[in-house]
N, CA and C atoms as an extended XYZ file, in Angstrom:
342
Properties=species:S:1:pos:R:3:atomname:S:1:resname:S:1:resid:I:1 pbc="F F F"
N        10.826        7.167       35.076 N   MET     1
C         9.536        7.258       34.426 CA  MET     1
C         8.498        6.570       35.307 C   MET     1
N         7.369        7.196       35.428 N   ASP     2
C         6.281        6.544       36.142 CA  ASP     2
C         5.154        6.217       35.160 C   ASP     2
N         4.181        5.465       35.630 N   LYS     3
C         3.142        4.969       34.733 CA  LYS     3
C         2.266        6.064       34.142 C   LYS     3
N         2.270        7.237       34.736 N   THR     4
C         1.454        8.324       34.173 CA  THR     4
C         2.049        8.839       32.866 C   THR     4
N         3.324        8.533       32.604 N   ASN     5
C         3.966        8.970       31.357 CA  ASN     5
C         3.802        7.959       30.225 C   ASN     5
N         3.210        6.812       30.514 N   LEU     6
C         3.031        5.788       29.496 CA  LEU     6
C         1.830        6.107       28.605 C   LEU     6
N         1.934        5.787       27.322 N   PRO     7
C         0.748        5.902       26.462 CA  PRO     7
C        -0.336        4.931       26.945 C   PRO     7
N        -1.519        5.097       26.444 N   SER     8
C        -2.622        4.223       26.849 CA  SER     8
C        -2.381        2.798       26.366 C   SER     8
N        -3.078        1.854       26.979 N   GLU     9
C        -2.985        0.446       26.569 CA  GLU     9
C        -3.354        0.291       25.103 C   GLU     9
N        -4.322        1.075       24.656 N   GLU    10
C        -4.764        1.002       23.259 CA  GLU    10
C        -3.614        1.311       22.293 C   GLU    10
N        -2.782        2.258       22.655 N   VAL    11
C        -1.629        2.593       21.808 CA  VAL    11
C        -0.688        1.400       21.706 C   VAL    11
N        -0.440        0.715       22.803 N   PHE    12
C         0.447       -0.446       22.773 CA  PHE    12
C        -0.158       -1.589       21.960 C   PHE    12
N        -1.467       -1.784       22.055 N   TYR    13
C        -2.133       -2.809       21.248 CA  TYR    13
C        -2.058       -2.453       19.763 C   TYR    13
N        -2.264       -1.169       19.449 N   ASP    14
C        -2.164       -0.725       18.053 CA  ASP    14
C        -0.755       -0.923       17.510 C   ASP    14
N         0.249       -0.646       18.335 N   MET    15
C         1.639       -0.856       17.903 CA  MET    15
C         1.925       -2.335       17.676 C   MET    15
N         1.418       -3.179       18.561 N   ALA    16
C         1.621       -4.617       18.393 CA  ALA    16
C         0.978       -5.097       17.098 C   ALA    16
N        -0.215       -4.611       16.788 N   ASP    17
C        -0.877       -4.965       15.530 CA  ASP    17
C        -0.076       -4.470       14.336 C   ASP    17
N         0.462       -3.262       14.436 N   PHE    18
C         1.289       -2.698       13.365 CA  PHE    18
C         2.501       -3.586       13.098 C   PHE    18
N         3.212       -3.969       14.146 N   PHE    19
C         4.420       -4.776       13.959 CA  PHE    19
C         4.104       -6.216       13.552 C   PHE    19
N         2.899       -6.702       13.844 N   LYS    20
C         2.501       -8.033       13.376 CA  LYS    20
C         2.527       -8.103       11.851 C   LYS    20
N         2.244       -6.987       11.204 N   MET    21
C         2.232       -6.968        9.743 CA  MET    21
C         3.617       -7.273        9.174 C   MET    21
N         4.647       -7.020        9.949 N   PHE    22
C         6.016       -7.287        9.520 CA  PHE    22
C         6.468       -8.683        9.946 C   PHE    22
N         5.548       -9.465       10.479 N   GLY    23
C         5.864      -10.808       10.948 CA  GLY    23
C         5.641      -11.895        9.907 C   GLY    23
N         5.385      -11.502        8.672 N   ASP    24
C         5.157      -12.462        7.602 CA  ASP    24
C         6.106      -12.139        6.448 C   ASP    24
N         6.912      -13.111        6.043 N   ALA    25
C         7.920      -12.883        5.004 CA  ALA    25
C         7.292      -12.456        3.677 C   ALA    25
N         6.129      -12.990        3.333 N   SER    26
C         5.470      -12.607        2.079 CA  SER    26
C         5.082      -11.134        2.089 C   SER    26
N         4.581      -10.664        3.215 N   ARG    27
C         4.195       -9.248        3.298 CA  ARG    27
C         5.419       -8.347        3.255 C   ARG    27
N         6.489       -8.740        3.926 N   ILE    28
C         7.707       -7.928        3.886 CA  ILE    28
C         8.264       -7.891        2.468 C   ILE    28
N         8.255       -9.022        1.798 N   LYS    29
C         8.729       -9.093        0.415 CA  LYS    29
C         7.897       -8.169       -0.480 C   LYS    29
N         6.593       -8.144       -0.252 N   MET    30
C         5.703       -7.281       -1.019 CA  MET    30
C         5.986       -5.809       -0.735 C   MET    30
N         6.151       -5.462        0.531 N   LEU    31
C         6.473       -4.078        0.891 CA  LEU    31
C         7.833       -3.676        0.315 C   LEU    31
N         8.785       -4.578        0.373 N   TYR    32
C        10.114       -4.319       -0.185 CA  TYR    32
C         9.995       -4.024       -1.679 C   TYR    32
N         9.175       -4.779       -2.373 N   THR    33
C         8.972       -4.577       -3.806 CA  THR    33
C         8.306       -3.236       -4.075 C   THR    33
N         7.328       -2.877       -3.262 N   LEU    34
C         6.640       -1.593       -3.435 CA  LEU    34
C         7.496       -0.410       -2.981 C   LEU    34
N         8.567       -0.682       -2.292 N   TYR    35
C         9.504        0.346       -1.834 CA  TYR    35
C        10.004        1.185       -3.019 C   TYR    35
N        10.175        0.546       -4.181 N   THR    36
C        10.724        1.230       -5.353 CA  THR    36
C         9.670        1.980       -6.154 C   THR    36
N         8.403        1.746       -5.874 N   GLY    37
C         7.354        2.459       -6.587 CA  GLY    37
C         6.085        1.632       -6.679 C   GLY    37
N         5.060        2.257       -7.195 N   GLU    38
C         3.770        1.593       -7.269 CA  GLU    38
C         3.776        0.506       -8.338 C   GLU    38
N         2.918       -0.491       -8.122 N   MET    39
C         2.808       -1.618       -9.044 CA  MET    39
C         1.381       -2.133       -9.063 C   MET    39
N         1.027       -2.709      -10.200 N   SER    40
C        -0.273       -3.364      -10.313 CA  SER    40
C        -0.185       -4.753       -9.694 C   SER    40
N        -1.335       -5.359       -9.474 N   VAL    41
C        -1.370       -6.709       -8.916 CA  VAL    41
C        -0.633       -7.670       -9.846 C   VAL    41
N        -0.862       -7.549      -11.151 N   SER    42
C        -0.201       -8.466      -12.083 CA  SER    42
C         1.314       -8.288      -12.076 C   SER    42
N         1.789       -7.062      -11.927 N   GLU    43
C         3.238       -6.837      -11.821 CA  GLU    43
C         3.790       -7.490      -10.557 C   GLU    43
N         3.067       -7.337       -9.447 N   LEU    44
C         3.504       -7.967       -8.196 CA  LEU    44
C         3.526       -9.480       -8.321 C   LEU    44
N         2.528      -10.051       -8.976 N   VAL    45
C         2.482      -11.499       -9.193 CA  VAL    45
C         3.745      -11.950       -9.924 C   VAL    45
N         4.126      -11.221      -10.976 N   ASN    46
C         5.309      -11.582      -11.765 CA  ASN    46
C         6.606      -11.403      -10.987 C   ASN    46
N         6.761      -10.276      -10.325 N   VAL    47
C         7.996       -9.989       -9.591 CA  VAL    47
C         8.181      -10.942       -8.412 C   VAL    47
N         7.107      -11.209       -7.694 N   LEU    48
C         7.189      -12.005       -6.470 CA  LEU    48
C         7.071      -13.506       -6.721 C   LEU    48
N         6.709      -13.870       -7.940 N   ASP    49
C         6.521      -15.279       -8.294 CA  ASP    49
C         5.543      -15.954       -7.330 C   ASP    49
N         4.428      -15.266       -7.126 N   MET    50
C         3.337      -15.772       -6.282 CA  MET    50
C         2.080      -15.819       -7.139 C   MET    50
N         1.101      -16.619       -6.739 N   ASN    51
C        -0.142      -16.619       -7.504 CA  ASN    51
C        -0.979      -15.400       -7.131 C   ASN    51
N        -1.907      -15.053       -8.018 N   GLN    52
C        -2.695      -13.842       -7.829 CA  GLN    52
C        -3.521      -13.887       -6.550 C   GLN    52
N        -4.029      -15.049       -6.207 N   SER    53
C        -4.824      -15.183       -4.988 CA  SER    53
C        -4.002      -14.832       -3.752 C   SER    53
N        -2.779      -15.337       -3.688 N   ALA    54
C        -1.908      -15.066       -2.538 CA  ALA    54
C        -1.525      -13.589       -2.473 C   ALA    54
N        -1.205      -13.008       -3.623 N   VAL    55
C        -0.853      -11.585       -3.659 CA  VAL    55
C        -2.039      -10.745       -3.212 C   VAL    55
N        -3.210      -11.030       -3.756 N   SER    56
C        -4.407      -10.263       -3.393 CA  SER    56
C        -4.729      -10.391       -1.906 C   SER    56
N        -4.559      -11.586       -1.367 N   HIS    57
C        -4.816      -11.809        0.059 CA  HIS    57
C        -3.881      -10.958        0.923 C   HIS    57
N        -2.593      -10.978        0.619 N   GLN    58
C        -1.626      -10.205        1.404 CA  GLN    58
C        -1.849       -8.705        1.228 C   GLN    58
N        -2.185       -8.282        0.016 N   LEU    59
C        -2.462       -6.861       -0.213 CA  LEU    59
C        -3.680       -6.401        0.586 C   LEU    59
N        -4.677       -7.255        0.679 N   ARG    60
C        -5.875       -6.922        1.465 CA  ARG    60
C        -5.495       -6.712        2.939 C   ARG    60
N        -4.664       -7.587        3.470 N   ILE    61
C        -4.221       -7.452        4.863 CA  ILE    61
C        -3.416       -6.167        5.040 C   ILE    61
N        -2.499       -5.894        4.121 N   LEU    62
C        -1.680       -4.681        4.204 CA  LEU    62
C        -2.530       -3.417        4.056 C   LEU    62
N        -3.530       -3.481        3.199 N   ARG    63
C        -4.417       -2.339        3.002 CA  ARG    63
C        -5.255       -2.088        4.256 C   ARG    63
N        -5.778       -3.153        4.863 N   GLN    64
C        -6.587       -3.006        6.076 CA  GLN    64
C        -5.768       -2.462        7.240 C   GLN    64
N        -4.466       -2.682        7.191 N   SER    65
C        -3.570       -2.184        8.241 CA  SER    65
C        -2.965       -0.832        7.888 C   SER    65
N        -3.422       -0.243        6.800 N   ASP    66
C        -2.955        1.081        6.347 CA  ASP    66
C        -1.463        1.124        6.020 C   ASP    66
N        -0.912        0.005        5.570 N   LEU    67
C         0.489       -0.005        5.154 CA  LEU    67
C         0.621        0.226        3.654 C   LEU    67
N        -0.406       -0.136        2.897 N   VAL    68
C        -0.428        0.154        1.464 CA  VAL    68
C        -1.744        0.835        1.116 C   VAL    68
N        -1.720        1.520        0.000 N   LYS    69
C        -2.922        2.155       -0.525 CA  LYS    69
C        -3.042        1.760       -1.992 C   LYS    69
N        -4.185        2.026       -2.584 N   PHE    70
C        -4.370        1.665       -3.982 CA  PHE    70
C        -5.140        2.758       -4.700 C   PHE    70
N        -5.007        2.696       -6.014 N   ARG    71
C        -5.796        3.551       -6.886 CA  ARG    71
C        -6.156        2.722       -8.109 C   ARG    71
N        -7.208        3.103       -8.768 N   LYS    72
C        -7.632        2.396       -9.972 CA  LYS    72
C        -7.127        3.159      -11.190 C   LYS    72
N        -6.644        2.396      -12.148 N   ASP    73
C        -6.216        2.944      -13.433 CA  ASP    73
C        -6.899        2.096      -14.499 C   ASP    73
N        -8.105        2.515      -14.887 N   GLY    74
C        -8.922        1.684      -15.758 CA  GLY    74
C        -9.355        0.458      -14.980 C   GLY    74
N        -9.040       -0.721      -15.512 N   LYS    75
C        -9.376       -1.967      -14.819 CA  LYS    75
C        -8.280       -2.393      -13.854 C   LYS    75
N        -7.101       -1.822      -13.998 N   ALA    76
C        -5.965       -2.206      -13.148 CA  ALA    76
C        -6.061       -1.529      -11.782 C   ALA    76
N        -5.643       -2.249      -10.768 N   VAL    77
C        -5.540       -1.701       -9.416 CA  VAL    77
C        -4.047       -1.553       -9.130 C   VAL    77
N        -3.640       -0.330       -8.809 N   ILE    78
C        -2.237       -0.006       -8.606 CA  ILE    78
C        -2.003        0.224       -7.115 C   ILE    78
N        -1.013       -0.474       -6.567 N   TYR    79
C        -0.706       -0.384       -5.133 CA  TYR    79
C         0.590        0.369       -4.896 C   TYR    79
N         0.655        1.020       -3.749 N   SER    80
C         1.882        1.702       -3.313 CA  SER    80
C         1.915        1.704       -1.787 C   SER    80
N         3.083        1.988       -1.248 N   ILE    81
C         3.216        2.103        0.207 CA  ILE    81
C         2.442        3.333        0.657 C   ILE    81
N         1.762        3.226        1.782 N   ASP    82
C         0.831        4.261        2.216 CA  ASP    82
C         1.488        5.593        2.572 C   ASP    82
N         2.573        5.572        3.330 N   ASP    83
C         3.199        6.847        3.702 CA  ASP    83
C         4.661        6.647        4.081 C   ASP    83
N         5.329        7.743        4.350 N   SER    84
C         6.775        7.708        4.612 CA  SER    84
C         7.138        6.939        5.880 C   SER    84
N         6.202        6.791        6.807 N   HIS    85
C         6.492        6.039        8.026 CA  HIS    85
C         6.764        4.571        7.709 C   HIS    85
N         6.032        4.028        6.751 N   VAL    86
C         6.243        2.634        6.356 CA  VAL    86
C         7.624        2.492        5.722 C   VAL    86
N         8.009        3.477        4.887 N   PHE    87
C         9.361        3.481        4.316 CA  PHE    87
C        10.410        3.469        5.425 C   PHE    87
N        10.207        4.286        6.439 N   SER    88
C        11.169        4.386        7.542 CA  SER    88
C        11.332        3.067        8.276 C   SER    88
N        10.220        2.379        8.534 N   VAL    89
C        10.291        1.091        9.227 CA  VAL    89
C        11.061        0.087        8.375 C   VAL    89
N        10.765        0.036        7.072 N   LEU    90
C        11.488       -0.864        6.172 CA  LEU    90
C        12.975       -0.537        6.137 C   LEU    90
N        13.295        0.739        5.992 N   GLU    91
C        14.702        1.162        5.945 CA  GLU    91
C        15.443        0.771        7.210 C   GLU    91
N        14.840        1.023        8.352 N   GLN    92
C        15.510        0.696        9.617 CA  GLN    92
C        15.693       -0.807        9.764 C   GLN    92
N        14.683       -1.577        9.375 N   GLY    93
C        14.792       -3.035        9.436 CA  GLY    93
C        15.903       -3.549        8.530 C   GLY    93
N        15.967       -3.034        7.315 N   LEU    94
C        17.007       -3.450        6.371 CA  LEU    94
C        18.399       -3.083        6.872 C   LEU    94
N        18.539       -1.890        7.423 N   LYS    95
C        19.829       -1.454        7.974 CA  LYS    95
C        20.238       -2.330        9.150 C   LYS    95
N        19.296       -2.666        9.986 N   HIS    96
C        19.589       -3.504       11.152 CA  HIS    96
C        20.069       -4.887       10.716 C   HIS    96
N        19.368       -5.493        9.764 N   ILE    97
C        19.755       -6.826        9.292 CA  ILE    97
C        21.112       -6.775        8.602 C   ILE    97
N        21.362       -5.753        7.803 N   ALA    98
C        22.674       -5.613        7.156 CA  ALA    98
C        23.765       -5.489        8.211 C   ALA    98
N        23.529       -4.661        9.215 N   HIS    99
C        24.505       -4.472       10.298 CA  HIS    99
C        24.787       -5.799       11.007 C   HIS    99
N        23.730       -6.525       11.324 N   LYS   100
C        23.890       -7.812       12.010 CA  LYS   100
C        24.633       -8.832       11.157 C   LYS   100
N        24.553       -8.663        9.822 N   ASN   101
C        25.247       -9.565        8.908 CA  ASN   101
C        26.639       -9.056        8.513 C   ASN   101
N        27.091       -7.968        9.173 N   GLY   102
C        28.419       -7.435        8.916 CA  GLY   102
C        28.561       -6.758        7.563 C   GLY   102
N        27.465       -6.229        7.032 N   LEU   103
C        27.482       -5.582        5.721 CA  LEU   103
C        27.287       -4.079        5.857 C   LEU   103
N        27.488       -3.376        4.755 N   GLU   104
C        27.187       -1.945        4.730 CA  GLU   104
C        25.695       -1.759        4.964 C   GLU   104
N        25.329       -0.685        5.640 N   GLU   105
C        23.926       -0.479        5.995 CA  GLU   105
C        22.995       -0.397        4.791 C   GLU   105
N        23.492        0.049        3.649 N   ASN   106
C        22.619        0.175        2.477 CA  ASN   106
C        22.645       -1.065        1.581 C   ASN   106
N        23.274       -2.136        2.036 N   GLU   107
C        23.428       -3.352        1.231 CA  GLU   107
C        22.099       -3.925        0.752 C   GLU   107
N        21.075       -3.867        1.569 N   TYR   108
C        19.797       -4.489        1.227 CA  TYR   108
C        18.769       -3.504        0.675 C   TYR   108
N        19.165       -2.266        0.499 N   GLU   109
C        18.210       -1.303       -0.066 CA  GLU   109
C        17.846       -1.729       -1.479 C   GLU   109
N        16.573       -1.613       -1.832 N   PRO   110
C        16.166       -2.028       -3.174 CA  PRO   110
C        16.902       -1.236       -4.259 C   PRO   110
N        17.265       -1.932       -5.309 N   LYS   111
C        17.921       -1.289       -6.450 CA  LYS   111
C        16.854       -0.997       -7.479 C   LYS   111
N        16.894        0.192       -8.027 N   THR   112
C        15.935        0.560       -9.069 CA  THR   112
C        16.584        0.345      -10.431 C   THR   112
N        15.746        0.241      -11.460 N   ASP   113
C        16.241        0.016      -12.816 CA  ASP   113
C        16.901        1.253      -13.405 C   ASP   113
N        16.647        2.404      -12.840 N   SER   114
C        17.186        3.643      -13.423 CA  SER   114
C        18.625        3.886      -13.056 C   SER   114
């Protein structure tokens, strides 16, 4: 491979910014929780056992990075993962960690109530 086959520097900077979002345990925990479906801020506060200010702060960062999206339902703001690419990154990360821990690859996949 020669340098003419490399993406632009901007692409590498954008990728580094994308992966920085996965460098915070609170954000990963939030994405993991949203993996199973959309949730309101108050639901996330309860599930994650975090205060509303911290949840809102992390959601703002995730939203600005296009990892989550939101919609309004009356006064409630409902969040979900933005697209299937985010699911793929989470799935691959979970499989990798399970593999490194000598477990089945699906060991860390979120369990749904259904």
